N, C-alpha and C positions, 0 to 999 in steps of 0.2 A: 422538407421533408431530410432529405440527405444532409442540409447543410448543418442540421441540427444532430443529427447523427453524430458528424465530422466533429462535431463541436463537444460531443460527449466521451470524443477520444476512446471509442470501444476498444483500442488495444490496451488498454490500462486497465480495463475491468478486470480479467483473470487476475494478476497481480492484487486488486484490494481483496477477493476472495479466500488467499491463500490460509490465510489464519483463522478463517472462521472454518475451512476445512480440515485444518489440523487440530484445533480447539474441539470440534464436533466428532471427529473418529478419537481423539483420546478420551473425551468423557464416553461415548460408547463402549471402549476397551476397558472402563471401568464400571458398567453396567448401568451407567446412566443415558438417557435416553428421552428425547423428545423434538420429535419433527416439527413441530410447530415452530417449536424458537429457531431450531436451525433455518427454517425457511425464512421466519420473518428477519432474521439476524443478517442472512444473505441479504435480502430485499431493504434493509438499512444502511449495510456496509454499500452497496449500488448505489443508493441515492444520496451517499456522503461521497461517494467517488465521483459523480457525476457531476454535483454540485460544486464539488470542487475545478471539477476542470472549467465548468462554464464561470465559475468566479476568477478563474486565473484567467480565462479568455478574455471577460470583460477589464479586470483590472490592468492587464498587460497593455490593453487596447487602448484603455482610456489614458493612458500614463505613456503612451508612445513608444512603450519598451520593444512591443512588438511592430518592427517597422521594416522597411527593406534590406536593413543588415542582417535581420535574422535568417538564420539558415535552415532548419525546420521547417516543417509544414507550416502553410500559411492557417493563421486563426479566422475566425469567424467574423469578429468584429474590425479585426486590422482589414481583413481585405475588402471589407463593406458588404457581405451577402446577409450578415444579422446585424443590424444597427447596435450601438452600445445601450439605446434604450429597452430593446427587445429583450439584450442578453440581461438586464439588470431587472426586466420581470422575472426572467426563466430564474435568475438566481433567486430570486424572493420567492418564488412557486417550488422551485424544488427543494429549497430550505425549510418549507412550510411541509411539504409531504414527508420530507424525510424524518421532520418531527413528530411528525404524527405516526411513521411507521416504529420511530424507536420507544414512540409512547405504549404503542402497541406489543412490540418486544417486551418492554418490561414487564406490561400486565400480562401477557404470557408466561411471563417466567417467575412472577411474584406473586398474581394475583392479589387478593388480598390480606397477603401473609409479608413478612420481612419488609415491613416499611423503611426502615434505614436503608436497606439493601437497595430498595426501590428508589428512592432519594438520592441516594449516591450516583445510581446509573443514570437518573434524569440528569445532575450535574456533568456527568461524562458525556451523554447525549449532546447537552447543549455546546458544553466545551469543543466537541469534535465539531459541530456545526459552524461555530464561530472562528476554529482554526482551519477550516476548510474554504470560508470566503475570507479571511483575513491573510493569509498567504499573499496574496500579492493585490487585496481592495483597501482603500484606503489611506492615507498620510504616511502610519506607521504600519506599514504590511510587513509582517516578519521574515517574507521571502528574499525582501530585498535589503535585510539585515545577517543573512546566514543563518535564521535559524529553522529553515527549512526541512535541512537531516535531521535536526532532533525531534521534530514535531512528527514526522514521517514514522521515524523509528517508532515511537511512543504508542501512535495509532494506526499505522498497519501491523506491527510487530507485536508489541506487549499486550496492546487494549485489544485489538482484533481476535488474538489467541487467546489468551488467559481470560479475555472478558467475556467470549462467547465460552470457555469451560467453565465459567463461576456460572454464567446464567443457566448453565443447564443443571452443573451438579450442587450449586451453591456452597463451593470450597473452592481453596487455591490447591492444588498441586505444583509446589518448587519444581519438580523435574521437567513441567512445562515449559518452566522460562528457558531452556536450552533450545528449543525448537521456535519459541516464540522470537526470543533475541536474534536467530539466524535469519528468521523471514522479513524479520525487520533492517536487517544491515543488508538485505538483498535488497529491499524495496529501497533505501537511502541508495543503494549503489544505481539505481534507475533513476533517483533523482539525480545523483552527481553525474551521470552520462550526460543528463540533458544537461544538464550547466557545463560541461565540459565544451560539448556541443556547440551552448550558444553563449562562451565566454566573452567572445569579443563584442558582440551585440550588448550582452549585459552590462558587461563594463564601461560601455560607453554610452549607457543607459540611465548608469546609476544604480543597478542592481548589484549590490553587493554580495553576492554566494560564495559559499565555502570556496567554489574554481577561482574566482576573479580576486577574493583575499590572499589566497596561498600559493596561486598559480597553475596553468596548464598541467605540468610535469609532475608536480607534488600532488597534483589531482588524481594522477595517477596512480602514482603509489598509496593514496587514500583508496581507490579503486580498488586496486586488488588486495587491501588489507580489509575493506568490508569483504568481500567475494571471498577471501580465503578460510576468514575468521568464521564465516556462514557455515561454509563446507564442514570445519574441524567441527563447530558445534552441533551439526547434526550427527556426525558419528560419534562423539561424545555421548548424545543421547541415545543411540543405540547401546553404547556399551553400557550406561547407565541403567536402563531398561533392560538389559541383558537379553536384547535380543537372538534368536537365532540366525543361523549364517543367511538362511534366504530371504530374513527380513530387513537384509541391509540392501534389499530393491532399491530403495532411494539413490544408491551411489550410481547407479546408471542415467540419474538429471546431474551428475558431475559431468558428463561428457561434454553436452552442449554447453554447460557453463565455463569448462575448459577451454573450448573451441572459441566461446566467445572472449575470453582473457586473452588467446593468442592473438586474433583480431585487433583487439584492443593496443595491445602491443605492437604491432605494425602499422597502425592507421597512423599516418602524418594529417592528412587534412580532415578539419572540425565538421565540415560534413557528412565523411563517410560514417561517424559513430550514429548518425540517426539510427538503420538498421537495427542497430545492436542495442536499443531500447527494447523493441519487440523483440530480440532474442530473449535478452536478459529478463523480460517481464514472462514470458511463457515459460521459461527454463526453471522460473522461481512459482510459477504456479506446476509445474511438471512435479517438482521437488515436492509440493505440498500435497500432491495426488500422490506421490508414491511412499511418501512417509504415513500418511491417512491408510495407504493400502497395507501396507507393514503392521498397521496396530492390528488389519482385521483378523491376523493370528490370536491375540488377547480376545477377540472377540468371538471368534469362533470356538474361543475354549472354555468362554462363559456359556455359550448354548448349548455345548455338547455335555 
């Protein structure tokens, strides 16, 4: 059980639900509320994240990308504690369970109405499952061609945040694009850190991530751009929504993020980047919680 928990990479799970939180609380702030949708959305998102982690462990393991040159934590297939055959079965089972959860989410959201919405989100669900698996699995795994950043931005940021809001509210509010983009950029930054850490081994194994393509130094500049832009967008969101001064509580999350950036600037050895993945992922989760709390102001007004 311990090996399966390790393979699920629990430290990545808070990041995956950040968009769900913001989308849900934004819907609540506009008097749209449905705990069933929120609960099943969280379950589906966690399923997709675990599926992605299992598939990544399997894909990189059978390709030999996870080897003795890898700096990060040893993966299950790489170390042999879980066989490739067992992991492949886990990927299939997790994909099926996640699909069932997604169908439940579509049902509780639309029931027997909004047929076209249901079909659209069914396609989104299937696309998300395929994207989770194909990151490293298969001959044309997109993670080996540098497309991981784009897919993470789309699914962790836009789909997670805007999708959750739409499932609850049945409409789109374009102001929500600001925090959705911010969460997407921070999620990409976490992936970028992972790829910065693994630059040498990825290059040797033929995994052409963005970091491998542009080089470590430019990857740092790219990292700063992702994080600073995300912080700026959250402030813009507050300004657009005309937040009161006390609603800018989310700025408190900028302190651990700033500390992270200073640490990345000083790091010389790739192995020292590993702890920063958890720090940035948790800081992103904290930011999503604080943005959600800032929206309670509108929720309390609705209650009053």
